[in-house]
PAZAPA-4460 file (N, C-alpha, C; in steps of 0.05 Angstrom, whole numbers, plus 32768, in hexadecimal, padded with zeros to 4 digits):
% residues 262
    n_x    n_y    n_z   ca_x   ca_y   ca_z    c_x    c_y    c_z   seq   type   mol
   848C   894D   8832   8498   8960   8844   84B5   8964   882F     1      M     A
   84C4   896E   882B   84D7   897C   8820   84E9   8973   882C     2      P     A
   84F6   8973   884C   8508   8969   8857   8507   894F   8850     3      G     A
   84EC   8939   8855   84F7   891F   884D   84FD   8913   8838     4      W     A
   84FE   892C   881C   850A   891C   8807   8521   8926   8811     5      E     A
   8530   8928   8818   854E   8931   881A   8566   8911   8819     6      N     A
   8571   8915   8807   857E   88FB   87FF   8596   88F4   880C     7      Q     A
   859C   8906   881D   85B4   8904   8832   85B3   88F5   8842     8      T     A
   85BE   88D1   8847   85BC   88C3   8861   85D3   88CC   8878     9      I     A
   85D3   88D3   888B   85EC   88D2   889E   85F1   88C0   88AD    10      W     A
   860B   88BA   88AD   8610   889C   88C2   862E   88A3   88D6    11      L     A
   8623   8892   88F2   8635   889C   8908   8635   8889   8910    12      G     A
   8656   8880   8916   8658   8868   892F   8668   8879   8941    13      H     A
   8661   8867   895B   866E   886B   8972   8670   8857   8984    14      A     A
   868A   8859   8990   8693   883E   89A3   86AC   8848   89B9    15      A     A
   86A7   8837   89C4   86B9   8838   89E2   86C3   8823   89E4    16      V     A
   86DB   881F   89EB   86F8   87FB   89F3   8707   8805   8A0E    17      T     A
   8700   87EB   8A15   8713   87F0   8A2F   871E   87CC   8A2D    18      S     A
   8734   87D3   8A3A   873C   87BC   8A43   872B   879B   8A45    19      A     A
   870E   87A3   8A4D   86FF   878C   8A4F   86E6   8790   8A3A    20      T     A
   86DF   87A8   8A35   86C8   87A3   8A31   86C8   87B3   8A14    21      A     A
   86B7   87AF   89FB   86B0   87C1   89E2   8695   87C2   89E5    22      H     A
   868C   87E1   89DB   8675   87EC   89D1   867B   87F5   89C0    23      H     A
   865F   87F6   89AF   8658   8808   8985   8640   880F   8990    24      A     A
   863F   881E   897E   8622   882E   896D   8621   8836   8955    25      A     A
   860A   882F   894F   860B   8844   8931   85EC   8852   8933    26      E     A
   85F5   886E   8926   85D6   8875   891A   85D7   887A   8903    27      R     A
   85BC   887D   88F4   85B7   8884   88D9   85A3   88A0   88D7    28      Y     A
   85A5   88B2   88CC   858B   88C4   88C7   8590   88CF   88AF    29      A     A
   857D   88D8   88AA   8571   88E5   8895   8572   8906   889A    30      R     A
   857C   8920   8888   8583   892E   8883   856F   8941   887A    31      G     A
   8564   8957   8887   8553   8968   8874   853C   8967   888E    32      G     A
   853F   895D   88A4   852E   8952   88B7   8531   8964   88C8    33      V     A
   854A   8965   88D2   8553   8978   88ED   8564   8959   88FE    34      G     A
   855F   894A   88F5   8567   892D   8902   8589   8930   890E    35      Q     A
   8592   8933   88EE   85B0   892D   88E5   85B4   8943   88D4    36      A     A
   85D3   8953   88D7   85D9   8965   88C8   85FB   8968   88CC    37      G     A
   8603   897E   88BF   8617   898F   88BF   8614   89A9   88C1    38      V     A
   861B   89BF   88CA   8626   89D7   88CA   8644   89DD   88C7    39      N     A
   864B   89F1   88B3   8669   89F8   88AD   866D   8A02   88C2    40      A     A
   8664   8A17   88C6   8673   8A2E   88D7   865B   8A3C   88E8    41      Q     A
   8660   8A39   88FC   866D   8A2A   890B   8668   8A09   890B    42      P     A
   8685   89FA   8911   867F   89E1   8906   8661   89CB   891B    43      F     A
   865C   89C6   890C   8645   89AE   891F   8644   8998   890D    44      N     A
   8641   898B   891A   8632   8971   890A   862F   8953   8923    45      A     A
   8610   8954   891F   85FD   893B   8930   85EB   892B   8926    46      W     A
   85EA   8917   8931   85D1   890B   8921   85CA   8902   8949    47      I     A
   85AD   8908   8940   8598   8902   895C   85A8   890C   897C    48      D     A
   85AE   88FF   898D   85BD   891C   89A6   85E0   8908   8997    49      D     A
   85E4   88FF   8991   85FD   88FA   8984   860A   8916   8978    50      W     A
   862C   891C   8982   8627   893A   8971   864B   8944   8975    51      R     A
   8659   8953   8965   8672   8957   8967   866D   8977   895A    52      V     A
   867A   8983   8969   867A   899F   895D   868A   89B3   8975    53      G     A
   8690   89CE   8962   86A0   89DB   8964   869A   89F0   8986    54      S     A
   86AA   89F7   8995   86A6   8A0A   89AE   86B6   8A28   89A1    55      Q     A
   86BB   8A2A   8992   86BD   8A44   898A   86CC   8A4C   8978    56      G     A
   86D6   8A65   896D   86DC   8A61   8954   86EF   8A61   894B    57      P     A
   8700   8A4D   894A   871A   8A44   893E   870B   8A23   8936    58      D     A
   86F5   8A1E   892A   86EF   8A01   8921   86F9   89EC   892F    59      G     A
   8713   89E3   892C   8714   89C1   8930   8725   89C7   894B    60      L     A
   872B   89E7   8953   873C   89E6   895F   872B   89D7   8984    61      A     A
   8719   89DE   8985   8710   89D2   8999   86EE   89CA   8997    62      D     A
   86EC   89B2   899A   86D3   899E   8998   86CD   899C   89AE    63      L     A
   86B1   8991   89AC   869A   8984   89C6   8698   8969   89AC    64      Q     A
   869F   894D   89B8   8688   893B   89B7   8682   892E   89C8    65      L     A
   8663   891F   89BE   864F   8917   89D0   8646   88F7   89C6    66      R     A
   8642   88EB   89C4   8632   88CF   89BF   8634   88C8   89D8    67      A     A
   8617   88B4   89D6   860B   889D   89EB   8602   8887   89E2    68      R     A
   85FD   8873   89E5   85E6   8856   89E4   85EF   8848   89F9    69      D     A
   85DC   882F   89F1   85E3   881A   8A06   85F4   8813   8A07    70      K     A
   85FD   8817   8A2B   8617   880F   8A39   862F   8821   8A3B    71      G     A
   862E   8833   8A2D   8646   884C   8A29   8640   8863   8A1F    72      F     A
   864D   8877   8A2A   8648   888F   8A29   8661   88AB   8A25    73      G     A
   865D   88BF   8A16   867A   88C6   8A1E   8672   88EC   8A1C    74      Y     A
   867D   8900   8A1D   867E   8916   8A21   8692   8928   8A1F    75      A     A
   86A9   8928   8A07   86C9   8939   8A0E   86C0   894E   89FB    76      L     A
   86DC   895B   8A07   86E0   8975   89FC   8703   8973   89ED    77      R     A
   86FC   8974   89D8   871C   8969   89CD   8726   898D   89C3    78      L     A
   873D   898A   89C2   8748   89B3   89C3   8768   89A6   89B6    79      T     A
   8770   89BC   89A2   8784   89B9   899F   878E   89D5   8998    80      S     A
   87B0   89E1   8999   87C2   89EF   898C   87CB   89E6   8978    81      T     A
   87D0   89D4   896E   87D9   89D0   8952   87C5   89D3   893C    82      H     A
   87C9   89DD   8925   87B4   89D2   890F   87B3   89B7   8902    83      P     A
   87A4   89BB   88F6   879E   8999   88E4   87BA   8991   88D7    84      P     A
   87BF   8977   88CD   87CE   896C   88C2   87CC   8969   88AC    85      V     A
   87D0   8965   8892   87C8   8960   8876   87DA   894D   887C    86      L     A
   87CA   8925   8879   87D1   8911   886C   87DD   8919   8848    87      Q     A
   87E8   8901   8844   87FA   88FC   882B   8809   8913   881B    88      G     A
   87FC   891B   87FE   880B   8932   87F1   87F8   894C   87F4    89      D     A
   8801   8956   880A   87F8   896A   881A   87DC   896D   8815    90      K     A
   87CB   8953   881D   87BA   8951   8829   87A7   8934   8805    91      G     A
   87BB   8933   87F4   87AF   8922   87DE   87B9   88FC   87E9    92      F     A
   87A6   88EE   87F9   87B4   88D9   8800   87B0   88C1   87EA    93      S     A
   87C7   88B7   87E1   87BF   88A0   87D0   87BC   888A   87DB    94      Q     A
   87AB   8873   87D1   87A4   8861   87DC   87AB   8841   87C6    95      K     A
   87B7   884E   87B4   87B9   8831   87A8   87CA   883D   878E    96      S     A
   87DB   8824   877C   87EA   882B   8771   87D5   8836   8752    97      E     A
   87C5   8832   874C   87AD   8834   8742   87A0   8850   873A    98      Q     A
   87A3   885A   8755   87A3   8880   875B   8786   8882   876E    99      G     A
   877F   887A   877A   8766   8875   8782   876E   887F   879B   100      Q     A
   8761   8896   879F   876A   88AB   87BE   8757   88B8   87C9   101      A     A
   8765   88C0   87E3   874A   88DE   87F6   8758   88ED   87F8   102      S     A
   874D   8905   87FD   8757   891A   8812   8754   8915   8829   103      Y     A
   876A   8923   883B   876C   891D   8855   8777   8929   886B   104      Y     A
   876A   8931   8875   877C   893D   8888   8776   8931   88B1   105      Y     A
   878B   8939   88BC   8785   892D   88DD   878F   893D   88EA   106      S     A
   8788   8944   8902   8787   894C   891F   8792   8938   8931   107      Q     A
   87A4   8935   8930   87B2   8927   8947   87C2   8934   895F   108      P     A
   87BB   8942   895A   87C5   895C   8979   87B2   895C   898E   109      F     A
   8799   894E   8988   8787   8959   89A0   878F   894D   89B7   110      F     A
   877B   895F   89C8   877F   8957   89E9   8762   8951   89F1   111      Q     A
   875D   8932   89F6   8742   8930   8A04   873A   8937   8A21   112      A     A
   8725   893C   8A28   871B   893A   8A42   8700   893D   8A47   113      S     A
   86F3   8931   8A61   86E5   8930   8A60   86D1   8916   8A70   114      G     A
   86B5   890D   8A6E   86AE   88F1   8A7C   86A2   88DD   8A68   115      T     A
   86B1   88BE   8A69   86A9   88AB   8A64   8691   8897   8A73   116      L     A
   8688   8896   8A66   866B   887B   8A75   866C   885D   8A66   117      D     A
   866F   884C   8A73   867D   882E   8A72   866D   8820   8A80   118      I     A
   865B   8809   8A7A   8652   87FD   8A89   8650   8803   8AA0   119      D     A
   8644   881E   8AA8   8636   8828   8AC3   8641   8838   8AC9   120      G     A
   865E   8833   8AC7   866F   884C   8AD7   8676   885E   8AC8   121      Q     A
   8680   8874   8ADC   868D   8892   8ACB   86AA   889C   8AD2   122      T     A
   86B2   88A5   8AC7   86D0   88A4   8AC4   86CC   88BB   8AB9   123      Y     A
   86E4   88CB   8AC0   86F1   88E5   8AC2   8709   88E8   8AA8   124      Q     A
   870A   88E9   8A92   8721   88DB   8A7C   8732   88F0   8A72   125      V     A
   874B   88F6   8A6A   875A   8904   8A5A   876E   88F5   8A4D   126      S     A
   8775   8900   8A33   878E   88F9   8A22   8791   8900   8A0F   127      G     A
   879E   88EB   89F3   879B   88FD   89DD   8786   88F2   89C7   128      P     A
   877E   8900   89B6   8767   88F7   89AD   8774   88F7   8981   129      A     A
   8765   88F1   897B   8772   88F5   8959   8752   88F0   8946   130      W     A
   8757   8905   8934   873F   890E   8923   8744   890E   890C   131      L     A
   8738   88FB   88FC   873A   88FE   88E0   871C   8900   88D0   132      D     A
   8730   890C   88B6   8715   8913   88A5   871B   8912   888C   133      R     A
   8712   88FA   887E   871B   88F5   8864   86FE   88F2   884B   134      E     A
   8709   88F4   8835   86F0   88F5   882C   86F3   88F1   880A   135      W     A
   86EA   88DC   87F7   86EF   88D5   87DF   86DD   88CB   87C3   136      S     A
   86D5   88D5   87B6   86C0   88BC   87A3   86CD   88B0   879C   137      S     A
   86E6   889D   8799   86EB   8888   8799   86F2   886D   87A9   138      Q     A
   86DE   8854   8799   86E8   8846   87B1   86FA   8832   87B3   139      P     A
   8702   8824   87BE   8719   8812   87C2   8716   87FB   87A3   140      L     A
   872D   87F6   87A0   8733   87EC   8782   8725   87D0   8789   141      T     A
   8724   87C7   876E   8711   87A4   876E   871D   8794   877C   142      A     A
   8745   8798   877E   8759   8785   878C   875C   878D   87A3   143      N     A
   874A   87A0   87B2   8758   87A7   87C9   8739   87A9   87E0   144      Q     A
   8747   8794   87F7   8732   8788   8807   872F   8797   881B   145      S     A
   8744   87A1   881E   8741   87AE   8840   874D   87C4   8846   146      G     A
   8753   87D3   8857   8773   87E1   8868   876F   87D9   8886   147      W     A
   8784   87DF   8890   878E   87E1   88AA   879E   87F6   88AF   148      D     A
   878E   8813   88BF   8797   8827   88BE   879A   8830   88E2   149      W     A
   87B3   8840   88E4   87C6   8842   8900   87B9   8863   8905   150      F     A
   87C2   8863   8924   87CD   887C   8925   87CE   887E   893C   151      S     A
   87F1   8888   8943   87FF   8880   895D   880C   889D   8966   152      L     A
   87FD   88A6   8985   8809   88B4   898D   8826   88A6   899A   153      H     A
   883C   88B5   8999   8855   88AF   8995   885A   88C2   89BF   154      L     A
   8864   88AF   89D5   8863   88CA   89E5   887B   88D9   89DD   155      D     A
   888A   88E0   89CE   88A2   88EB   89C7   8891   8907   89C7   156      S     A
   8879   8905   89B4   8868   891E   89A8   886D   891F   8987   157      G     A
   886C   8904   897B   8871   8907   8967   8854   88F4   895E   158      E     A
   884C   88F1   8947   8830   88E0   8945   883D   88CE   8927   159      Q     A
   882C   88BE   8924   882C   88B0   8906   8817   88A6   8904   160      V     A
   8806   88AB   88E2   87F9   8899   88DB   8802   8884   88C8   161      M     A
   87F6   886A   88C2   87FD   885D   88AD   87E7   8849   88A2   162      L     A
   87E2   884C   8889   87C7   883F   8881   87DB   8829   886B   163      Y     A
   87CB   8812   886C   87D6   87F5   8862   87B8   87E8   8850   164      R     A
   87AE   87F9   8837   87A4   87EC   8828   87AD   87C6   8818   165      M     A
   8799   87B5   882A   879E   879C   881E   8799   8793   8804   166      R     A
   87A2   8788   87F8   87A0   877F   87D6   8798   8761   87DA   167      Q     A
   8785   8756   87CE   8781   873F   87CB   8791   8729   87BB   168      K     A
   87A5   8739   87AE   87BF   872B   879A   87D5   874B   879C   169      N     A
   87E7   873C   879E   87F5   8751   87AA   8803   8756   87C3   170      G     A
   8812   8768   87C8   8820   877B   87E2   8809   8791   87DC   171      E     A
   8804   878F   87FA   87F1   87A8   880D   87FF   87C9   8800   172      P     A
   87EB   87D7   87F8   87F9   87F5   87EF   87F4   8801   8811   173      Y     A
   8812   8806   881B   8820   881B   8831   8825   8833   8831   174      L     A
   881C   884A   883B   881B   8860   8845   8820   8870   885C   175      T     A
   8827   8885   8867   881F   8890   887D   8833   88A9   887D   176      G     A
   8833   88BD   8897   883B   88D2   889F   8849   88CE   88B0   177      T     A
   885F   88D7   88BC   8871   88DB   88D4   8864   88FE   88D5   178      W     A
   885B   8901   88F0   8857   8923   88FA   8861   8923   890F   179      I     A
   887A   8938   890F   888A   8939   8922   887C   8948   8940   180      D     A
   8880   8950   894D   8879   8961   8968   8865   897C   8961   181      A     A
   8876   898A   8953   886C   89A3   8943   8859   899F   8931   182      N     A
   8857   898A   8923   8841   8987   8914   884B   8985   88FE   183      G     A
   8858   898A   88F5   886C   8985   88D5   8868   8966   88CA   184      Q     A
   8868   895D   88B4   8860   8947   88AE   887C   8941   8895   185      T     A
   887A   8924   8897   8882   8911   8885   887C   88F9   887B   186      Q     A
   8871   88FC   885F   8867   88E8   8855   8878   88CF   8857   187      M     A
   8865   88B2   8859   8879   88A4   8860   8871   888F   8848   188      L     A
   8881   8883   8834   887F   886C   8822   887D   885B   8823   189      H     A
   887B   883D   881C   887E   882A   8820   88A3   881D   882A   190      A     A
   88AF   8829   881C   88CC   881C   881D   88D2   8824   8841   191      A     A
   88CC   8839   8847   88C3   8842   885D   88C5   883E   8873   192      D     A
   88A9   882A   886F   8896   881C   8888   8899   87FC   8886   193      I     A
   88A7   87F5   889B   889B   87D7   88A4   8884   87D1   88B4   194      N     A
   8871   87C0   88A1   885A   87C4   88BB   8853   87A1   88B1   195      L     A
   8853   8792   88CD   884A   8771   88C2   883D   8771   88DF   196      T     A
   882A   8764   88CD   881D   8756   88EA   8827   873F   8902   197      P     A
   8826   8735   8915   8837   872B   891E   881D   8714   8935   198      Q     A
   8807   8718   8933   87F5   8709   8947   87DF   870C   893E   199      G     A
   87C9   86FB   8946   87AE   86FE   893A   879B   86F0   894F   200      T     A
   8786   86FC   8954   876A   86F8   895E   874F   86E4   8952   201      A     A
   8738   86D4   895B   8730   86D3   8952   8718   86DD   8954   202      K     A
   870E   86F6   8946   86F3   8709   8952   86DF   8700   8942   203      V     A
   86CC   8708   8945   86AF   8708   8939   86AF   86F2   891F   204      A     A
   86C4   86DB   8924   86C1   86C0   890C   86D5   86CB   88FA   205      G     A
   86E6   86E5   8904   8706   86E8   88F6   871B   86E3   8905   206      R     A
   872F   86E3   88F5   8744   86DF   88FB   8751   8701   88F7   207      S     A
   875C   8713   890A   875F   872D   890E   877C   872B   8913   208      M     A
   8786   8743   890B   87AC   8741   890B   87A1   875D   8925   209      P     A
   87A7   8750   8947   87A9   8761   8957   87C3   876F   895F   210      V     A
   87DF   8766   8951   87F2   8764   8961   8807   8769   8948   211      R     A
   8811   877F   8947   8826   878C   892C   8841   8790   893A   212      W     A
   8851   8792   8928   886A   87A1   8924   8864   87B8   8911   213      S     A
   8873   87C8   8912   8873   87DB   890A   8891   87E7   890A   214      I     A
   889B   87ED   88F7   88C4   87EF   88F5   88C6   880F   88E0   215      R     A
   88CB   8821   88E3   88D3   8841   88D1   88EB   8841   88DC   216      I     A
   8902   8830   88C7   891C   883A   88CC   8927   884F   88D5   217      P     A
   8921   8865   88C2   8931   887F   88BB   891C   8895   88DD   218      A     A
   8909   8889   88EA   8905   8895   88F9   8905   887E   891C   219      K     A
   891E   8876   891C   8927   885C   8923   8905   8851   8936   220      Q     A
   88FB   8856   8929   88DB   8842   8933   88D9   882D   8936   221      L     A
   88DD   8814   894A   88D7   8801   8951   88CA   87EF   8962   222      D     A
   88A8   87ED   895B   8895   87E8   896B   8885   87D8   896B   223      I     A
   887C   87C2   8978   886B   87B0   897A   8846   87C2   898C   224      T     A
   8831   87C3   897C   881F   87CA   8985   880C   87AF   8986   225      I     A
   87FA   87B0   8994   87E6   879C   89A2   87CC   87A4   89B0   226      N     A
   87B2   8798   89A8   879D   87A0   89AC   879A   87A3   89C4   227      A     A
   878F   87B7   89D4   8782   87C1   89E5   8773   87A9   89F2   228      L     A
   875D   87A5   89DD   874B   878F   89E0   8740   8780   89CA   229      N     A
   8750   876C   89BF   874F   875D   89A6   8733   875B   899D   230      P     A
   871C   875E   89A8   86FB   875C   89A1   86F5   8778   89A1   231      N     A
   8707   8786   898F   86FA   87A7   8991   86E8   87A4   8970   232      A     A
   86D2   878F   8972   86CB   878B   8958   86B3   87A1   8956   233      W     A
   86AC   87B1   893B   8691   87C5   8934   8686   87B2   8934   234      M     A
   866D   87A8   8940   865A   8790   8936   8641   87A5   8928   235      D     A
   8648   87B1   8919   8631   87CC   890D   8627   87BF   88EE   236      L     A
   861A   87D2   88E8   8613   87C1   88BF   862E   87CA   88B5   237      R     A
   8639   87D9   88B5   8656   87D4   88B1   8663   87CD   88BC   238      I     A
   8673   87B8   88C1   8684   87A4   88D4   86A1   87AC   88C8   239      P     A
   86AE   87AF   88E2   86C7   87B0   88E2   86D7   87B9   8903   240      Y     A
   86F5   87B0   8907   86FB   87B1   891F   8708   87CC   891D   241      W     A
   8702   87E3   8932   871E   87F6   8940   871C   87F6   8966   242      E     A
   8732   87F9   8968   873D   87FE   8987   874E   8807   898B   243      G     A
   8759   8818   89A6   876D   881F   89AB   8781   880D   89AE   244      P     A
   879E   881B   89A2   87AC   87FB   89A7   87CA   8808   89BE   245      V     A
   87DE   87F2   89C3   87EC   87FD   89DC   8808   87F3   89C1   246      R     A
   881F   8801   89C6   882F   8809   89BE   8854   87FE   89D6   247      L     A
   8860   87EF   89C8   8876   87E6   89DA   889B   87E8   89BE   248      S     A
   88A2   87EA   89D0   88BF   87EB   89B9   88CE   8800   89BF   249      G     A
   88DF   8807   89AA   88EB   8828   89A8   88DE   8840   89AA   250      S     A
   88C6   883B   89A8   88B6   8854   89B2   88A1   8847   89C0   251      H     A
   8892   885E   89E1   8882   885F   89E8   8867   8865   89DB   252      A     A
   8854   885E   89DF   8842   8874   89E1   881A   885D   89E3   253      G     A
   880D   886A   89C9   87EA   885D   89CB   87DD   8866   89AC   254      Q     A
   87D2   8858   89A1   87CD   8861   8991   87A8   884C   8989   255      G     A
   87A8   8850   896A   8792   8842   8964   8791   8835   894A   256      Y     A
   877E   8825   8941   878A   8807   8930   876E   8804   8925   257      L     A
   875F   880E   890C   8744   8801   88FD   874F   87F6   88E8   258      E     A
   873E   87DA   88E8   8745   87C4   88D2   8724   87BC   88C2   259      M     A
   872D   87C0   88A0   8710   87B5   889B   8717   879D   8889   260      T     A
   8705   879F   887F   8704   8788   8863   8707   8766   886C   261      G     A
   8710   875D   888B   8712   8745   889A   86F5   8732   888E   262      Y     A
***
């Protein structure tokens, strides 16, 4: 059958994290037989009963997000009146001195609302959300071991994205974006950012930095972030850590941290 000869394999990860629990799941499916795929207009991406798709004519301005697995599930609506934000240099995000890069945009102004199921309890939830879209044909360099990625919602209405590409030898490659409350961006370079691990936890047999100091002097930002749940390990075929973080210091807010390669 032609559909089964399709060489596209789709992968999806879903997770829910609270202060005391972390659930993660993954789905793989082949394109061409209807089990998984993407439609561009109107935007709709799915794997089995997991789905993210447009609810109106404005593309990423109004999305419905659904996923469910053992121990958790959610059905959320994501809306924004701001356009997406281009990361890096007009969407070109460099990741190494050797020129590794991606095309990269975000929607950090989403407001989410809907239902969340976790461990047999259902909750009505609402709050800020962040969508990232990044693609590249280039792998990490041979000297890069992984990354630490931060997305921060400040209570002032500003947003911050930071990317720390760790190297086996030498200093990490550090970059980021400051996004003001109106969606205007300013690219951040390594000289603009002081990003330092402050404390670790033993997670899945690994020492993970779950407490960080972040300083951006030009923006008067001097904060400490702590993992809401240090045990937010994605124990999947491609394992990594990701979960919500709390902010304290010069700015209040909330955020998300992803760490790979540990």
